[in-house]
C-alpha positions in Angstrom: 0.0 0.0 0.0 1.6 3.3 -1.1 1.1 6.8 0.1 -1.8 7.0 -2.4 -5.0 5.3 -1.2 -5.2 1.8 -2.7 -7.7 0.7 -5.3 -10.3 -1.8 -4.2 -8.3 -4.7 -5.6 -5.2 -3.6 -3.7 -6.8 -3.8 -0.2 -4.8 -6.2 2.0 -6.2 -9.6 2.4 -4.6 -10.2 5.8 -4.9 -7.4 8.4 -4.3 -6.8 12.1 -7.4 -6.0 14.1 -7.7 -3.5 16.9 -10.8 -4.2 19.1 -12.1 -1.0 20.8 -15.6 -0.7 22.4 -17.7 2.2 21.1 -15.2 3.4 18.5 -16.4 3.7 15.0 -14.4 4.1 11.8 -16.2 4.6 8.5 -14.8 4.8 5.0 -13.4 8.3 4.4 -13.7 9.1 8.1 -10.7 10.2 10.2 -10.1 8.5 13.6 -7.4 9.8 16.1 -6.0 7.1 18.4 -3.6 6.9 21.3 -1.7 3.6 21.3 -0.1 2.5 24.6 -0.7 -1.3 25.2 2.5 -3.3 24.3 0.6 -5.6 21.9 -0.8 -2.7 20.0 2.5 -0.8 20.0 3.9 -3.9 18.3 1.0 -3.9 15.9 1.6 -0.3 14.9 5.3 -0.7 14.4 4.7 -3.7 12.1 1.9 -1.8 10.3 4.2 1.2 9.7 6.9 -1.2 8.2 4.3 -2.6 5.8 1.0 -1.5 4.4 0.0 0.8 7.3 -3.4 -1.0 7.4 -5.3 -1.6 10.7 -8.7 -3.1 11.0 -11.0 -1.5 13.6 -13.5 -3.8 15.2 -15.7 -3.8 18.3 -15.9 -6.4 20.9 -19.3 -8.0 21.2 -19.2 -7.6 25.0 -18.7 -3.9 26.0 -15.8 -3.5 28.4 -13.8 -6.6 27.2 -11.2 -4.5 25.3 -8.4 -5.4 27.7 -9.1 -9.2 27.5 -6.5 -11.3 25.7 -8.9 -12.3 23.0 -12.4 -10.7 23.2 -15.1 -11.9 20.8 -15.6 -9.3 18.1 -18.2 -8.4 15.6 -17.6 -9.9 12.2 -17.8 -6.5 10.4 -15.2 -3.8 10.8 -13.5 -1.1 8.8 -9.9 -1.1 7.6 -8.0 2.2 8.0 -4.7 3.5 6.8 -2.3 5.2 9.2 -2.0 8.8 7.9 -0.4 10.5 11.0 2.1 9.0 13.3 3.8 10.8 16.3 5.6 9.3 19.3 4.9 11.1 22.6 7.4 11.7 25.4 5.9 8.9 27.5 6.4 6.2 24.8 2.9 6.3 23.4 2.0 6.8 19.8 -0.6 9.3 18.7 -1.9 8.3 15.3 -4.7 9.0 12.9 -6.5 6.5 10.6 -8.4 7.3 7.5 -11.1 4.7 6.8 -10.8 2.9 3.5 -13.4 0.1 3.3 -15.5 -2.1 5.6 -14.7 -5.8 5.7 -16.0 -9.1 7.0 -13.8 -11.4 9.0 -13.5 -14.6 7.1 -11.0 -16.3 9.4 -8.8 -15.5 12.3 -5.3 -16.6 11.8 -3.0 -18.5 14.3 -0.1 -16.1 14.6 3.0 -15.6 16.7 2.4 -11.8 17.0 1.0 -10.4 20.3 -1.9 -8.8 18.3 -4.6 -10.6 16.3 -4.7 -11.0 12.5 -7.6 -12.0 10.3 -8.4 -12.7 6.7 -10.7 -10.0 5.5 -13.3 -10.0 2.7 -14.3 -6.8 1.1 -16.6 -7.9 -1.8 -19.8 -7.0 0.1 -18.6 -3.4 0.6 -17.2 -2.5 -2.8 -19.4 0.6 -3.0 -17.5 2.0 0.0 -14.7 3.1 -2.3 -16.9 4.7 -4.9 -17.7 8.4 -4.9 -20.3 9.5 -2.3 -23.8 10.1 -3.7 -25.2 11.9 -0.6 -28.2 10.8 1.4 -31.6 11.3 -0.3 -34.4 13.3 1.3 -34.8 16.9 2.4 -31.6 18.2 3.9 -33.5 20.8 6.1 -35.2 18.0 7.9 -31.9 16.3 8.6 -30.4 19.5 10.0 -33.4 20.1 12.2 -33.1 16.7 13.8 -29.3 17.2 14.2 -29.9 20.6 15.9 -32.5 19.1 18.2 -30.2 16.3 19.2 -27.3 18.6 20.1 -29.4 21.2 21.8 -31.1 18.5 24.0 -27.6 17.4 25.1 -26.4 20.9 25.7 -23.5 20.4 23.2 -22.4 23.3 21.0 -21.5 22.9 17.3 -20.2 25.1 14.6 -23.5 25.3 12.7 -22.0 27.2 9.8 -19.6 24.3 9.2 -22.4 21.8 9.6 -24.5 23.6 7.0 -21.6 23.8 4.6 -20.7 20.1 4.9 -21.8 17.7 2.1 -24.7 15.5 3.4 -22.9 12.2 3.1 -19.8 13.5 4.9 -22.0 15.0 7.6 -23.8 11.8 8.2 -20.6 9.8 8.5 -18.9 12.4 10.8 -21.9 12.5 13.1 -22.1 8.7 13.2 -18.5 8.6 14.3 -18.5 11.4 16.9 -21.9 11.0 18.6 -21.9 9.1 21.9 -24.1 6.2 20.9 -23.9 2.8 22.5 -21.6 0.2 21.1 -24.5 -1.7 19.6 -25.8 1.5 18.0 -22.3 2.2 16.6 -22.2 -1.3 15.1 -25.7 -0.7 13.5 -24.4 2.5 11.9 -21.2 0.7 10.6 -23.2 -2.1 9.0 -25.8 0.2 7.5 -24.9 1.1 3.9 -24.0 4.6 3.1 -26.9 6.8 1.8 -30.5 6.3 2.8 -30.0 3.4 5.2 -27.2 5.0 7.3 -29.0 8.3 7.2 -32.2 6.9 8.5 -30.5 4.9 11.1 -28.5 7.9 12.4 -31.5 10.2 12.5 -33.7 7.6 14.2 -31.0 7.2 16.9 -30.8 11.0 17.3 -34.6 11.3 17.6 -34.7 8.6 20.3 -31.9 10.2 22.2 -33.5 13.6 22.0 -36.8 12.3 23.4 -34.9 10.6 26.2 -33.3 14.0 27.2 -36.3 16.3 26.7 -39.0 13.8 27.4 -41.6 15.4 25.2 -41.1 16.3 21.6 -42.7 14.0 19.0 -40.4 12.3 16.5 -40.0 14.0 13.1 -42.7 12.6 10.8 -40.2 12.3 8.0 -38.8 9.3 9.9 -42.0 7.6 10.6 
């Protein structure tokens, strides 16, 4: 894998996996990470000496990240290391750019302290095609987004939100919002466009209701 993003047929067949609860990486998304566990420091060093690819997955049981080998969901997203800095305390601050979702075909028996899997990408070929943008009325989406953040008392740069392309906005919100691990997995496995948009906005509507305890869901989602 070169400095240029790979083509679909160049995606690595074997990848290391990094299980993290509640962390979502989507294609074209950017994910900052701090690496400090010895097994993942080894993973990162090896990745930087090779294809710079890391597969982000979630454990199926929240809170089992530190276990030696937690059970993980079968769908994750492979990312490419695009930033790499070593801190004074021996940690690595990195950033991944999401490339494509994958399915775990097989977990390999390896000598490395980190886990490696055989990944299949065929189901997610569209991840590497240009974004089409979610269908529907954008004003409704922005209204639901605003209601969600106001209910939680979180400020946003609304001018930047309004300027963002719809598909990029949906993916950024899916990654940054504090949804549960199961909800994050739902968003990951939902295809880009209408399905992911509807899933995201439905989660936002439910969360807004839980916070304010009154407003009716937007009829566009019913």
